[in-house]
C-alpha positions in Angstrom: 20.5 -2.2 39.7 23.5 -1.9 37.3 26.5 0.1 38.3 26.0 3.7 37.3 28.5 5.3 35.0 29.8 8.8 35.6 29.2 11.1 32.5 31.8 13.5 31.2 31.4 17.2 31.8 30.5 17.9 28.1 27.8 15.3 28.5 26.3 17.2 31.4 26.4 20.3 29.2 24.6 18.5 26.3 22.0 17.1 28.7 21.3 20.6 30.1 20.9 21.9 26.5 18.3 19.2 25.7 16.5 19.7 29.0 16.0 23.4 28.1 14.5 22.7 24.7 11.1 21.4 23.6 12.6 20.8 20.1 16.3 19.9 19.8 18.9 18.2 17.6 22.0 16.9 19.4 24.4 16.3 16.6 27.6 15.3 18.4 30.2 13.4 16.5 29.9 9.6 16.7 31.3 8.1 20.0 30.5 11.1 22.2 27.6 9.4 24.0 24.4 11.0 22.7 22.1 8.4 24.3 23.7 9.1 27.7 23.0 12.8 27.3 19.3 12.2 26.3 18.8 10.0 29.4 20.4 12.6 31.7 18.2 15.3 30.2 15.1 13.2 30.8 16.1 12.8 34.4 16.7 16.6 34.7 13.1 17.3 33.8 11.7 14.4 35.8 10.4 12.6 32.7 9.0 9.1 33.1 6.8 8.8 30.0 9.6 8.5 27.4 9.3 7.1 23.9 12.5 6.2 22.1 12.8 5.4 18.4 16.0 3.8 17.1 17.3 1.3 14.6 16.3 -2.2 15.5 19.9 -3.3 16.1 20.3 -1.0 19.1 16.9 -1.1 20.8 18.0 -3.7 23.4 21.1 -1.6 24.1 18.9 1.5 24.8 17.2 -0.3 27.7 20.7 -1.1 29.1 21.7 2.6 28.7 18.9 3.6 31.0 20.3 1.2 33.6 23.8 2.5 33.2 23.1 6.3 33.3 19.9 6.8 35.2 19.5 6.4 39.0 15.7 6.5 38.4 13.9 3.1 38.4 12.7 3.4 34.8 10.5 0.6 33.6 11.7 -0.1 30.0 9.6 -2.0 27.5 11.3 -2.9 24.3 8.9 -3.5 21.4 10.1 -6.4 19.3 7.1 -7.4 17.2 3.8 -6.0 16.0 2.0 -8.2 18.5 3.6 -6.5 21.5 1.5 -4.5 23.9 2.5 -0.9 24.7 2.4 -0.4 28.5 0.4 2.4 30.1 3.4 3.9 31.9 7.2 4.0 31.7 9.7 4.0 28.9 9.0 2.4 25.5 11.7 1.6 23.0 10.7 1.0 19.5 12.4 0.5 16.1 11.7 2.7 13.2 10.4 -0.3 11.3 7.7 -0.9 13.9 6.7 2.7 13.8 4.7 2.0 10.7 2.9 -1.0 12.1 -0.8 0.1 12.5 -1.4 -1.8 15.7 1.7 -0.4 17.4 1.1 3.1 16.1 -2.5 3.2 17.4 -1.2 2.1 20.9 1.6 4.7 20.9 -0.9 7.5 20.0 -3.1 6.6 23.0 -0.4 7.8 25.4 0.8 11.3 26.1 4.6 11.4 26.0 6.8 13.8 28.0 9.7 13.2 25.7 10.2 11.5 22.3 13.8 10.7 21.5 14.7 10.0 17.9 18.0 8.2 17.7 19.8 8.2 14.4 17.2 10.7 13.2 18.8 10.9 9.7 16.6 7.9 9.1 13.6 10.4 8.9 15.2 12.6 6.3 12.8 11.5 3.5 9.5 13.3 3.7 7.8 10.6 1.7 8.9 7.7 3.9 6.2 5.9 5.8 8.2 6.1 9.1 8.7 9.8 8.7 5.0 10.3 8.2 4.2 8.0 11.2 6.4 10.1 13.5 6.4 13.6 12.1 2.9 13.4 10.5 1.5 13.7 6.9 0.0 17.1 7.3 -2.1 19.2 9.7 -5.1 16.9 9.2 -3.0 13.7 9.7 -0.6 14.4 12.6 2.0 11.8 13.6 3.3 10.8 17.0 4.9 14.2 17.2 1.5 15.6 18.2 1.4 13.2 21.2 4.6 14.4 22.8 5.6 17.6 24.7 9.3 17.4 23.6 11.2 16.0 20.7 14.9 15.4 21.0 16.7 14.3 17.9 20.1 12.5 18.0 22.5 11.9 15.1 26.2 12.3 14.2 25.2 12.9 10.6 22.3 15.4 10.4 22.4 15.5 6.6 24.3 12.5 5.1 24.1 13.8 1.6 23.0 17.4 1.3 21.1 20.2 3.1 17.7 19.1 1.7 17.8 16.2 4.2 17.5 18.8 7.0 14.0 19.8 5.9 11.9 17.3 7.7 13.5 18.0 11.0 13.4 21.8 10.7 9.8 21.6 9.5 8.7 19.3 12.3 10.4 21.6 14.8 8.5 24.6 13.5 11.7 26.4 12.5 10.8 26.6 8.9 7.4 26.9 7.3 8.4 26.7 3.6 7.3 24.0 1.3 9.9 21.4 0.5 10.9 22.7 -2.9 11.1 26.3 -1.7 13.5 25.1 0.9 15.6 23.2 -1.6 15.8 26.1 -4.1 16.8 28.5 -1.3 19.6 26.4 0.2 20.7 24.0 -2.5 22.3 24.5 -5.9 21.9 22.0 -8.8 20.3 21.5 -12.2 17.3 19.9 -13.8 17.8 16.5 -15.2 15.6 13.8 -16.7 15.3 12.4 -13.2 14.3 15.7 -11.6 16.4 18.4 -9.8 19.9 17.1 -9.1 21.5 18.8 -6.0 25.2 19.6 -6.5 26.0 22.1 -3.7 24.7 24.6 -1.3 24.0 28.4 -1.0 22.8 30.8 1.7 24.8 28.6 4.1 25.1 31.3 6.8 21.4 31.7 6.8 20.9 27.9 7.1 23.4 27.7 9.9 21.5 30.4 11.7 18.3 28.3 11.5 20.1 25.2 12.7 21.6 27.1 15.7 18.1 27.7 17.0 17.8 24.0 17.9 21.1 22.2 17.2 24.1 21.5 19.4 27.1 19.8 17.7 30.5 19.0 19.2 33.4 17.0 17.7 36.0 14.9 19.5 38.5 17.6 19.0 36.2 20.1 20.8 36.1 17.9 23.9 39.5 16.2 23.6 40.7 17.5 27.0 37.7 16.0 28.8 38.1 12.6 27.3 40.5 10.1 28.8 43.0 8.4 26.5 40.9 5.2 26.4 37.3 4.5 27.4 35.4 1.3 27.6 31.7 0.8 26.7 29.2 -2.1 26.8 26.9 -2.7 23.8 24.2 -5.3 23.9 22.8 -6.7 20.7 20.0 -9.0 19.8 20.8 -12.5 18.7 20.3 -13.7 15.1 19.6 -17.2 13.7 22.7 -19.3 13.1 23.1 -21.7 10.2 23.7 -24.9 12.2 23.9 -27.3 9.2 26.9 -25.3 7.7 28.7 -23.9 10.7 28.1 -26.7 13.3 28.1 -29.7 11.0 30.5 -31.7 13.2 28.7 -30.8 16.5 25.3 -31.7 15.0 26.3 -35.1 13.8 23.9 -37.7 15.2 21.8 -35.0 17.0 18.6 -33.2 16.3 18.5 -29.4 16.4 16.4 -29.7 19.6 19.1 -31.9 21.2 21.9 -29.5 20.1 20.0 -26.5 21.5 19.3 -28.3 24.7 23.1 -28.9 25.1 23.8 -25.2 24.6 21.1 -24.2 27.0 22.5 -26.6 29.6 26.0 -25.2 29.1 24.7 -21.7 29.4 22.9 -22.6 32.7 25.9 -24.3 34.2 28.1 -21.3 33.4 25.6 -18.8 34.6 25.1 -20.7 37.9 28.8 -20.9 38.4 29.3 -17.2 38.0 26.3 -16.3 40.2 27.2 -18.5 43.1 30.7 -17.1 43.6 30.6 -15.4 47.0 26.9 -14.9 46.7 27.0 -13.8 43.1 26.5 -10.1 43.8 27.9 -7.2 41.7 30.5 -6.5 44.4 32.2 -9.8 43.8 35.8 -9.2 42.8 36.2 -9.7 39.1 39.3 -11.9 39.5 37.2 -14.7 41.1 34.8 -14.8 38.2 37.6 -14.7 35.8 39.2 -17.7 37.4 36.0 -19.6 36.8 35.8 -18.4 33.2 39.4 -19.5 32.5 38.8 -22.9 34.0 35.7 -23.6 32.0 36.8 -22.0 28.7 37.9 -25.3 26.9 34.8 -27.2 27.9 32.5 -24.5 26.5 34.0 -23.9 23.1 30.8 -24.8 21.2 28.7 -22.4 23.3 31.2 -19.6 22.9 31.4 -20.1 19.1 27.6 -20.2 18.8 27.2 -16.9 20.7 29.9 -15.3 18.5 28.0 -16.3 15.4 24.6 -15.3 16.9 25.7 -11.7 17.5 27.8 -11.3 14.3 25.0 -9.9 12.0 23.8 -7.2 14.5 27.4 -6.1 15.4 28.4 -5.9 11.7 25.2 -3.9 10.9 26.1 -1.3 13.6 29.7 -1.1 12.3 28.6 -0.9 8.7 26.3 2.0 9.5 29.1 3.9 11.2 31.5 3.3 8.3 28.9 4.5 5.8 28.2 7.6 7.9 31.9 8.7 8.1 34.1 8.1 5.1 37.3 8.6 7.1 36.5 6.2 9.9 38.6 3.1 10.4 37.6 0.3 12.9 39.6 -2.5 14.5 37.5 -5.6 15.3 38.7 -8.4 17.5 37.2 -11.9 17.7 38.2 -15.4 18.9 36.9 -17.9 16.3 38.0 -18.0 12.7 34.5 -18.4 11.2 33.4 -15.4 13.2 36.3 -13.4 11.8 35.6 -14.6 8.3 31.9 -13.9 8.7 32.8 -10.3 9.7 35.1 -10.0 6.7 32.4 -11.0 4.3 29.9 -8.6 5.8 32.3 -5.7 5.9 34.1 -6.5 2.6 32.9 -3.3 0.9 35.1 -1.4 3.4 38.3 -3.2 2.3 38.3 -5.5 5.4 41.5 -7.4 6.0 42.1 -10.2 8.6 44.8 -11.7 10.8 44.4 -14.9 12.7 46.5 -18.0 13.6 48.2 -19.5 10.6 48.2 -16.3 8.6 51.4 -16.2 6.5 53.9 -13.7 8.1 54.2 -11.8 4.8 50.4 -11.5 4.4 50.2 -10.5 8.0 52.6 -7.6 7.4 50.9 -6.6 4.2 47.5 -6.5 5.8 48.7 -4.4 8.8 50.5 -2.1 6.4 47.4 -1.8 4.2 45.2 -0.9 7.1 47.7 1.7 8.4 48.3 3.4 5.0 45.5 2.7 2.6 42.5 5.0 2.9 40.3 2.4 1.2 41.2 -0.3 3.8 38.9 0.8 6.7 38.4 -2.4 8.7 40.9 -4.7 10.4 39.6 -7.9 11.9 42.0 -9.9 14.0 42.1 -12.9 16.4 42.7 -11.6 19.9 45.7 -13.8 20.4 47.3 -13.6 17.0 46.7 -9.9 16.4 46.9 -8.8 20.0 50.7 -8.4 20.2 53.5 -7.1 18.1 51.6 -4.8 15.7 50.5 -1.2 15.5 47.0 -0.2 14.4 47.0 3.5 15.4 45.2 4.6 12.2 42.1 3.7 14.1 40.8 5.0 17.4 37.8 2.6 17.4 38.1 -0.9 18.8 35.2 -3.4 18.7 35.4 -6.7 20.5 32.9 -8.9 18.6 34.2 -11.7 20.8 36.6 -11.2 23.8 39.1 -13.7 25.1 38.3 -15.0 28.5 41.9 -14.0 29.6 41.5 -10.2 30.3 45.2 -9.4 29.8 44.9 -10.7 26.2 42.0 -8.2 25.5 43.9 -5.4 27.1 47.0 -6.1 25.0 44.8 -6.2 21.9 43.2 -2.8 22.6 46.7 -1.4 23.0 47.3 -2.0 19.3 45.4 1.3 18.8 46.2 2.9 22.2 49.9 3.4 21.8 52.6 5.8 20.7 51.4 7.4 17.4 47.7 7.6 18.4 46.6 11.2 18.3 43.0 10.7 19.5 41.2 9.1 22.5 40.5 5.5 21.9 37.0 4.0 22.4 36.8 0.2 23.1 33.4 -1.5 22.9 32.6 -4.9 24.1 29.5 -6.4 22.3 27.4 -8.9 24.2 24.5 -11.1 23.1 21.2 -10.3 24.8 19.5 -13.0 26.8 22.6 -15.1 27.3 25.4 -15.5 29.8 27.5 -13.6 27.4 26.2 -10.3 28.9 27.6 -11.1 32.3 30.9 -12.4 30.8 31.5 -9.3 28.7 30.7 -7.0 31.5 33.2 -8.9 33.7 35.9 -8.8 31.1 35.3 -5.1 30.4 35.8 -4.2 34.0 39.0 -6.1 34.2 40.3 -4.5 31.0 39.5 -1.1 32.5 41.4 -2.1 35.7 44.4 -3.3 33.8 44.5 -0.1 31.7 44.6 2.0 34.9 47.3 -0.2 36.4 49.6 0.0 33.4 
């Protein structure tokens, strides 16, 4: 059983709100822990048959969230492919992409769900999308999964990313509006007819629309709960691994070896490290982190290839999550830390549209200063990606309150110092630090250990 995390007071309030509703929309601002609140709410009503829909890149993390926030022994099944079997009992976590798979859909409809949680529900904003029809239903004669559940709890920080018309599917499925789509649009949106149809340019009757939303929506911003949030918080996020281009990125390490031999070496290194960490004083969760950290530090140099491979394996999923957050909030800035140069450059390429700048060993001092200044002062420069050692000291990055460790240094003090680039004088908001780990590898245990030590160091200093 993982160590349970203590929710904040506002999260208990949000959970109680959900627990009291059969149809609800929790629209808290990003970073306020909506998944935690949904899990707490499910426990409040004693729900065991829970169906969670979410983007594919966070479905593994949802299963970890149940371990972190629920004392109940939930049996979580994560559906990864269309060949997976839906269990007869327990929690099922499914991506929106799999919702349209006929074999999966048939299995899900055979069960009666106590709660259906729709994470990032803005993905169901289009009434013509197949996933929207699969979940909300086509019409009365062709109901979706919504007809198989007692409660629907929707989660999103961006209920209507573009305009009010995107609220229609949620309000309609919740029974709050009965209008047809275009009647809803003409009542609450302004615009004009073009060659491509009606173009929405603004809104009208907004007080009336807010009244409708108030019947099932709760929304808080960070400013609303600022006093409840500590100056800095730490979170774990587990992502699925992606394929790595060995021929390009590991050309030297692959020389004279087959891919099978290379992977066998990585597996052996993973096994050795995992065994070393587990055998320390019995390997239980109460083992002082400092002991495990000594082992990590002593093995760091001999496991460079494994560490670099894991960094590249989780790079796509982490960047997808960050890109979605950046797209949802045009004012958001994020600081990303990593260890290896090709991981940093890979992240820069994937986040280039958000003006990403980098800083690692060997960066020209003038360019270093320019990149820091650009991130601090240019609204179009929304991502800073730095090496933990090179960018972890001597600079200020307080234009961001979001820190993501794509890779963490195996020396915890280095990570703590890096996070302090955002958590220092000049920072007006609470800082959230996320450690991303790669599912199914020893990286999960390592990141958890490093996160705990970073939290301890923050309290100490």
